[in-house]
VODONU-746633 format. One line per field, with one value per residue (C-alpha): residue in three letters; x, y, z. Coordinates in steps of 0.02 Angstrom, whole numbers. Example, Ala and Ser with C-alpha at 12.3 -4.5 7.8 and 13.67 -1.06 7.14 Angstrom:
REM residues 2
residuo: [ALA/SER]
x: [615/684]
y: [-225/-53]
z: [390/357]
//
This chain:
REM residues 613
residuo: [MET/THR/GLU/LEU/HIS/GLU/SER/ALA/GLY/ALA/GLY/PRO/GLY/ASP/ALA/HIS/PHE/THR/VAL/PHE/SER/ASP/ARG/GLU/GLU/ALA/ALA/ALA/VAL/ALA/ARG/SER/LEU/SER/ARG/PRO/GLY/THR/ARG/THR/LEU/PRO/HIS/ALA/SER/GLY/ARG/PRO/TRP/LEU/LEU/GLY/GLN/TRP/HIS/ASP/GLU/ASP/ILE/VAL/THR/ALA/ARG/ALA/GLY/HIS/THR/ALA/LEU/ALA/VAL/ILE/GLY/CYS/CYS/PRO/ILE/ASP/ALA/LYS/GLU/LEU/GLY/ARG/HIS/ALA/GLY/ARG/LEU/ARG/ASP/LEU/ALA/GLU/LEU/ASP/ALA/LEU/ALA/ARG/SER/LEU/PRO/GLY/SER/PHE/HIS/LEU/VAL/ALA/SER/TYR/ASP/GLY/ARG/LEU/ARG/VAL/GLN/GLY/THR/ALA/SER/GLY/LEU/ARG/LEU/VAL/PHE/HIS/ALA/SER/VAL/ASP/GLY/VAL/GLN/VAL/ALA/ALA/THR/ARG/ALA/ASP/VAL/LEU/ALA/GLY/ALA/LEU/GLY/THR/ALA/PRO/ASP/GLU/LYS/GLN/LEU/ALA/VAL/ARG/LEU/LEU/TRP/PRO/VAL/PRO/HIS/PRO/LEU/ALA/GLU/ALA/PRO/MET/TRP/ARG/GLY/VAL/THR/ALA/VAL/SER/PRO/GLU/ASP/ALA/LEU/ILE/VAL/ALA/ALA/ASP/GLY/ARG/THR/VAL/ARG/HIS/SER/ARG/TRP/TRP/THR/PRO/PRO/GLU/PRO/VAL/ARG/THR/LEU/THR/GLU/GLY/ALA/PRO/LEU/VAL/ARG/GLU/ALA/LEU/VAL/THR/ALA/VAL/ASP/ALA/ARG/THR/ARG/GLN/GLY/GLY/VAL/VAL/SER/CYS/ASP/LEU/SER/GLY/GLY/LEU/ASP/SER/THR/SER/ILE/CYS/PHE/LEU/ALA/ASN/ARG/SER/PRO/ALA/GLN/VAL/VAL/ALA/SER/THR/TRP/PRO/GLY/ARG/ASP/PRO/ALA/ASP/THR/ASP/LEU/TYR/TRP/ALA/GLU/GLN/ALA/ALA/ARG/SER/MET/PRO/ASP/ILE/ASP/HIS/VAL/VAL/TRP/ASP/ALA/ASN/ALA/SER/PRO/LEU/VAL/TYR/GLU/ASP/LEU/LEU/THR/ILE/ASP/ASP/LEU/LEU/ASP/GLU/PRO/THR/ILE/GLY/VAL/MET/ASP/ARG/SER/ARG/VAL/LEU/HIS/HIS/LEU/PRO/ALA/MET/ALA/ASP/ARG/GLY/SER/ARG/LEU/HIS/LEU/THR/GLY/ILE/GLY/GLY/ASP/HIS/VAL/ALA/TRP/CYS/SER/GLU/ALA/TYR/TYR/HIS/ARG/MET/LEU/ARG/THR/ARG/PRO/LEU/PHE/ALA/LEU/SER/GLN/LEU/ARG/GLY/PHE/ARG/ALA/LEU/TRP/GLN/TRP/PRO/LEU/SER/GLY/THR/ALA/ARG/ALA/LEU/ALA/ASP/ARG/ARG/PRO/TYR/GLY/LYS/TRP/LEU/ALA/ASP/SER/SER/ALA/ARG/LEU/ARG/ASP/PRO/LEU/PRO/ALA/THR/VAL/SER/THR/SER/LEU/GLY/TRP/GLY/MET/PRO/PRO/ARG/LEU/PHE/ASP/TRP/VAL/THR/PRO/ASP/ALA/GLU/ARG/ALA/ALA/ARG/GLY/ALA/LEU/ARG/GLU/ALA/ALA/ALA/ASN/ALA/VAL/PRO/LEU/HIS/PRO/ASP/ARG/GLY/LEU/HIS/ALA/ASP/LEU/GLU/GLN/ILE/ARG/ALA/CYS/THR/ARG/ILE/ILE/ARG/GLN/TRP/ASP/ARG/MET/ALA/ALA/ARG/ALA/GLY/VAL/PRO/MET/ALA/SER/PRO/PHE/LEU/ASP/ASP/ARG/VAL/ILE/GLU/ALA/CYS/LEU/ALA/VAL/ARG/PRO/SER/GLU/ARG/VAL/THR/PRO/TRP/GLN/TYR/LYS/PRO/LEU/LEU/THR/LYS/ALA/MET/SER/GLY/ILE/VAL/PRO/ASP/ALA/CYS/LEU/ARG/ARG/THR/ASN/LYS/ALA/ALA/ALA/SER/MET/ASP/ALA/SER/ASN/GLY/LEU/ARG/GLU/HIS/ARG/SER/ASP/LEU/LEU/ALA/LEU/TRP/GLY/ASP/SER/ARG/LEU/GLU/GLN/ALA/GLY/LEU/VAL/ASP/GLY/ASN/ALA/LEU/ARG/ARG/LEU/ALA/GLN/ARG/PRO/GLY/THR/PRO/GLU/LEU/ARG/ASP/ALA/ILE/LEU/TYR/SER/THR/ILE/ALA/ALA/GLU/VAL/TRP/LEU/ARG/GLY/LEU/ASP/ARG/LYS/THR/GLU/HIS/ALA]
x: [0/57/136/13/35/190/270/385/324/180/159/30/-130/-97/-192/-250/-303/-400/-531/-557/-689/-643/-625/-476/-499/-500/-343/-258/-296/-231/-68/-44/-60/52/226/365/307/123/28/-103/-246/-315/-486/-504/-465/-295/-343/-313/-451/-365/-209/-118/-26/-70/12/-45/-114/-227/-324/-432/-494/-603/-668/-813/-867/-898/-887/-736/-737/-603/-604/-466/-432/-468/-596/-586/-648/-542/-534/-636/-783/-772/-772/-936/-1014/-943/-1016/-1189/-1195/-1334/-1349/-1237/-1376/-1353/-1188/-1285/-1318/-1137/-1072/-1191/-1138/-948/-851/-699/-662/-635/-674/-779/-751/-846/-839/-995/-1037/-942/-1012/-918/-969/-854/-896/-813/-881/-1037/-927/-838/-669/-646/-709/-739/-722/-743/-707/-718/-540/-518/-701/-706/-759/-619/-652/-522/-501/-412/-475/-300/-266/-410/-363/-188/-258/-366/-224/-335/-288/-382/-547/-532/-718/-690/-542/-655/-782/-647/-611/-782/-782/-855/-893/-1074/-1154/-1160/-1017/-892/-904/-857/-685/-561/-556/-682/-721/-700/-859/-874/-981/-1075/-1027/-1201/-1191/-1100/-1035/-1103/-1015/-1109/-1032/-998/-873/-950/-1117/-1121/-1247/-1244/-1343/-1392/-1325/-1334/-1460/-1438/-1534/-1689/-1642/-1767/-1661/-1655/-1488/-1506/-1542/-1412/-1260/-1221/-1230/-1113/-996/-1003/-970/-820/-750/-764/-686/-535/-520/-511/-350/-272/-315/-153/-55/113/134/6/13/-134/-166/-205/-255/-356/-519/-659/-634/-449/-459/-596/-494/-340/-431/-508/-339/-265/-389/-321/-173/-74/53/1/110/7/57/12/49/13/-53/51/-89/-66/-255/-251/-295/-262/-105/-195/-332/-211/-109/-268/-306/-128/-125/-268/-168/-2/55/53/205/148/251/226/302/373/232/353/422/252/237/118/-25/36/206/300/167/302/376/221/246/108/5/-168/-314/-404/-365/-382/-375/-285/-122/-133/-106/-5/157/67/-19/138/274/272/245/431/456/307/386/548/448/385/212/134/-24/-76/-254/-340/-501/-541/-725/-789/-846/-943/-1033/-1046/-1113/-1235/-1304/-1423/-1515/-1622/-1716/-1783/-1899/-1915/-1991/-2136/-2154/-2110/-2127/-2121/-1969/-1881/-1911/-1839/-1682/-1665/-1664/-1515/-1426/-1455/-1370/-1230/-1186/-1246/-1373/-1478/-1665/-1704/-1575/-1637/-1816/-1767/-1668/-1812/-1938/-1832/-1916/-1830/-1796/-1615/-1611/-1685/-1560/-1417/-1482/-1501/-1324/-1257/-1315/-1229/-1053/-971/-1078/-999/-992/-1166/-1216/-1176/-1357/-1413/-1283/-1316/-1504/-1506/-1442/-1264/-1143/-1182/-1028/-928/-791/-667/-589/-443/-551/-569/-734/-701/-684/-840/-941/-883/-921/-1091/-1136/-1089/-1194/-1346/-1328/-1317/-1462/-1581/-1583/-1503/-1567/-1505/-1419/-1576/-1741/-1707/-1582/-1504/-1462/-1410/-1288/-1221/-1190/-1112/-994/-944/-904/-810/-705/-669/-614/-474/-435/-429/-280/-199/-208/-110/18/38/63/195/277/291/147/-29/-169/-341/-493/-617/-753/-768/-808/-981/-1044/-993/-1075/-1236/-1242/-1224/-1347/-1479/-1492/-1623/-1547/-1640/-1529/-1369/-1358/-1413/-1356/-1350/-1219/-1062/-1065/-1190/-1192/-1005/-999/-1131/-1058/-885/-943/-852/-712/-652/-640/-774/-642/-596/-777/-810/-720/-845/-741/-598/-448/-469/-284/-319/-148/-61/-156/-121/62/73/11/143/290/257/204/364/307/136/219/321/165/84/247/220/42/-30/-204/-152/-82/-250/-339/-432/-355/-280/-102/-67/-212/-149/28/-35/-135/17/108/-32/-54/-138/-288/-441/-533/-397/-453/-600/-489/-547/-379/-391/-482/-370/-209/-275/-303/-134/-37/-130/-86/97/92/28/175/297/211/227/411/450/337]
y: [0/177/276/412/452/556/624/744/921/879/1007/1078/1116/979/835/702/526/369/288/102/-10/-118/-277/-385/-368/-179/-191/-285/-143/-18/-114/-111/79/113/183/248/412/367/393/272/297/126/60/-9/-179/-117/-123/38/168/322/313/460/621/745/841/831/1008/955/819/795/621/543/371/310/128/74/253/345/522/620/802/839/1018/1182/1169/1242/1085/990/804/820/904/786/641/702/696/521/462/527/461/335/349/414/532/629/692/803/925/920/953/1100/1177/1173/1322/1306/1200/1014/834/739/551/430/245/184/3/-55/77/225/403/522/700/860/1037/1106/1234/1097/1151/981/838/652/515/326/171/-16/-79/-268/-284/-161/21/144/329/463/651/643/555/514/408/294/295/239/99/43/62/157/289/453/441/530/570/666/755/811/874/976/1066/1148/1329/1327/1150/1158/1069/921/878/981/859/703/628/606/416/277/180/331/412/588/628/791/923/922/733/619/447/303/134/-15/-135/-260/-134/-155/-65/125/264/454/543/728/825/1005/1117/1303/1417/1509/1689/1772/1885/2071/2155/2228/2056/1963/2078/2045/1858/1872/1974/1842/1701/1792/1835/1652/1593/1707/1668/1482/1518/1653/1611/1512/1673/1673/1759/1751/1839/1913/1973/2159/2202/2352/2267/2248/2061/2053/2214/2139/1981/2083/2192/2039/1953/2111/2097/1924/1867/1840/1960/2008/2029/2111/2081/2197/2167/2328/2303/2351/2454/2639/2649/2514/2592/2438/2511/2672/2576/2453/2597/2677/2517/2492/2666/2612/2459/2535/2377/2267/2234/2297/2230/2312/2217/2287/2279/2237/2090/2007/1849/1866/1754/1600/1600/1436/1327/1207/1170/1140/977/986/829/879/760/859/996/1170/1342/1390/1341/1504/1606/1479/1579/1739/1652/1568/1694/1790/1642/1603/1784/1769/1612/1709/1834/1692/1667/1499/1531/1646/1716/1773/1864/1741/1696/1865/1902/1739/1751/1935/1978/1870/1835/1954/1796/1808/1946/1819/1748/1914/1991/1871/1890/2076/2149/2336/2320/2203/2318/2465/2366/2294/2469/2505/2346/2386/2553/2480/2334/2410/2273/2304/2312/2175/2056/2090/2054/1891/1832/1871/1783/1624/1499/1340/1215/1177/1009/1088/1231/1107/1001/1154/1207/1043/1092/1261/1219/1308/1465/1633/1675/1727/1903/1948/1984/1808/1729/1851/1824/1641/1476/1533/1539/1401/1296/1324/1235/1328/1309/1202/1067/917/845/686/787/886/726/660/824/841/662/692/851/765/618/736/843/694/690/856/944/1120/1156/1252/1286/1474/1509/1645/1527/1394/1519/1569/1389/1344/1493/1450/1273/1328/1440/1306/1182/1305/1352/1169/1147/1313/1264/1106/1204/1334/1204/1124/1295/1308/1422/1348/1460/1486/1576/1611/1674/1495/1418/1339/1445/1605/1549/1504/1673/1763/1656/1681/1867/1920/1932/2095/2172/2077/2123/2295/2414/2556/2492/2384/2233/2309/2153/2149/2338/2332/2176/2255/2426/2467/2344/2412/2603/2692/2764/2587/2532/2669/2578/2533/2436/2312/2296/2188/2141/2137/2213/2074/1944/2026/2053/1872/1813/1915/1877/1691/1649/1545/1437/1419/1367/1237/1179/1137/1075/899/918/770/828/825/650/597/670/802/962/1026/1065/1168/1284/1308/1342/1473/1554/1558/1659/1789/1834/1997/1905/1995/1834/1786/1926/1813/1678/1551/1460/1426/1259/1189/1243/1171/1000/1002/1050/917/780/832/823/644/601/671/574/413/446/465/325]
z: [0/-38/103/149/333/306/463/371/390/506/643/763/671/542/621/498/541/500/612/637/715/864/763/720/532/553/659/518/397/525/543/354/355/503/471/581/659/644/807/870/993/1044/1087/1263/1186/1129/945/845/851/777/671/594/635/771/912/1092/1083/938/1030/1186/1231/1365/1410/1516/1515/1336/1272/1205/1134/1043/989/862/810/897/1037/1213/1300/1425/1460/1619/1533/1385/1508/1582/1410/1382/1548/1506/1327/1297/1107/969/913/1075/1006/885/1027/1086/912/891/1058/1057/988/877/725/751/711/837/845/957/994/1084/1120/966/847/776/739/643/591/537/529/448/362/265/332/415/307/326/195/204/102/117/135/138/184/329/330/366/395/362/360/191/35/-29/124/78/-106/-58/48/-98/-224/-346/-475/-497/-588/-757/-753/-592/-670/-813/-687/-598/-762/-747/-691/-562/-502/-439/-293/-268/-387/-288/-142/-241/-204/-345/-331/-359/-202/-87/-21/48/199/174/302/379/407/526/475/578/567/638/763/623/550/377/377/365/356/354/489/478/628/567/481/451/569/512/470/587/699/671/651/826/899/798/805/990/958/809/919/1056/933/858/1029/1079/915/933/1119/1080/985/1094/1275/1295/1270/1183/1016/877/709/616/441/446/269/323/274/401/418/460/561/670/703/744/871/953/964/1040/1185/1227/1335/1174/1102/925/771/633/452/308/124/28/-147/-298/-372/-326/-304/-170/-1/107/187/235/325/405/477/541/636/699/775/888/944/999/1088/932/823/652/507/337/193/32/-95/-235/-136/-126/-230/-376/-426/-523/-435/-403/-485/-548/-377/-270/-175/-44/-18/-81/-88/-224/-349/-277/-356/-195/-280/-378/-219/-121/-125/-74/72/139/98/262/379/408/461/578/651/677/779/888/813/856/754/612/617/458/416/278/276/330/152/152/320/368/195/98/-75/-162/-219/-61/-151/-277/-145/-52/-209/-186/3/26/-149/-110/2/-119/-268/-173/-128/-303/-376/-264/-316/-499/-476/-369/-484/-648/-680/-837/-809/-936/-862/-686/-737/-823/-671/-552/-666/-675/-558/-615/-474/-439/-530/-689/-680/-663/-808/-918/-875/-943/-1117/-1113/-1056/-1204/-1192/-1146/-962/-902/-851/-671/-628/-676/-562/-420/-416/-471/-404/-435/-580/-706/-747/-906/-1003/-1110/-1282/-1228/-1147/-1264/-1325/-1225/-1064/-1110/-1133/-965/-874/-959/-913/-731/-726/-800/-682/-533/-594/-594/-404/-358/-202/-165/-1/47/-43/-33/-171/-64/78/-48/-125/46/98/-69/-60/119/67/-89/23/152/18/-22/158/208/91/139/322/286/183/322/457/349/329/519/573/572/508/582/511/653/535/471/640/639/784/695/534/625/715/548/451/586/544/418/245/214/348/307/123/69/-68/58/181/174/292/414/523/554/575/711/793/807/865/1027/989/822/817/719/602/547/531/404/263/128/2/-18/-132/-286/-314/-501/-540/-443/-545/-714/-671/-618/-786/-876/-761/-748/-924/-944/-798/-878/-1040/-945/-855/-1021/-1098/-1032/-971/-874/-924/-1106/-1086/-1014/-1166/-1064/-1133/-1295/-1244/-1400/-1360/-1183/-1241/-1363/-1223/-1108/-1241/-1239/-1054/-1103/-1177/-1103/-1058/-935/-819/-772/-694/-823/-814/-628/-629/-766/-678/-515/-595/-683/-525/-426/-551/-547/-358/-367/-480/-351/-213/-314/-351/-164/-101]
//
């Protein structure tokens, strides 16, 4: 079996593991996966329960009778409190309430009377997969671990699907290998006592958005305070992004209230019109005790940098590789300043703001109010009247929308208003994708559409949840890269309790054309100075992306020089090489290369893993 539990580079914040039933045949599979440096947490019988990589600070465990519980990740619960829950447990379903009450971001694993329960986070930041290995069900936090145990190669149909831009729900959840099954973030995996029978059990549903802004803002504030406290209460040194935006500024001020010493990190943009540095310095002046580090804008890595040398172990393609160098570049310097953890404001855009698609239903329930707001959105986003009317009149159910999208994969990118007020952006394929790949992707879309259920019947909440999960799929990989680089990352906005507090506020008050992020502004009032809360925009970093295309076109040429996707018959390498020689092509401003580059870099990473196995 392929070596997958690699100890090299594993550090705090990089816990990954497999879970086994308390049976001898499961223990035999566990023994075949164990390598030097692999940690094991046993069942009471002595057989392996958890196998993988983690640090002591990443895990809390407790046992009581025939019950064992483990919390792996960030959660401010101690063994004594967890033990009380273990002692009271009479059914695995009772863990739903525990999972919905604990702050932080973590996996929850239980062994109860021979049965197993494994779950991640509703955000999708911590995932669960399972597969039948030698006849027994094995759960894991990484799909590639199970693929290695099965000895299977990537599924070319899934590769074709990942060339879509974007990959819609539910296709985005599918693992890259046959025989490996993903557990949806809202579900827990239950493995029967026989070790062979599994089911998925719903443990999370989004809250009803019924709170007013006045009612909800204090609860959002409390959830964010708790999320940041879970990372900073141990003291020491932590670093924070301080871009000057509302999201990172809020996290930085919250961290500065903690026992930890804060190092704030600001990357100014290269665009002279970028005002990030101005706003970051405004914030830093109100936190005189922080160490504020401002980097040279011209030293910042560009988009597309170092694509040829990425050697991270990724269990799926991610467009996060485009910004990998930018995300990691300053972490060694943060480590030199003593940082044990790097906090980001990532996720604030996805939870403190929300989709305008809520107004599709609102037009039918509160027509006068919705029309007034929609007039504001039309002016703000320059939506044409005819396009707005068509988008609002479109009442197709999600499955029909997905099926219709499968017939339009080569169409031009749709108008912004149709994606903003609809189910989302319909997927597209581009000129360099081969007919064979198109047939595979179209078939997968049609198959999914036959039984597709949206993440929520309200297309606004569906869009919010889909965007949160799309974000966490990227952050999940960045977190692993950062831990490997020496400073784990954390994004408190993506904690389940924070997401729930935000989603519970009425969308009519969360997203409005008249105010920027009103929920976060109100929640942070009194913590973040009013002067910092007055910012009403964010930097686009478009110059960094366009410069990256020009400066790294030789790398892009090399990427397509011996393309793995071309060898698999999924892309036209000549078309991609011609495109790499024309980085000024206007269409490239829309990031249409991202999904293809992500798949190519991922395949190359698999080759490196095989070479070093």
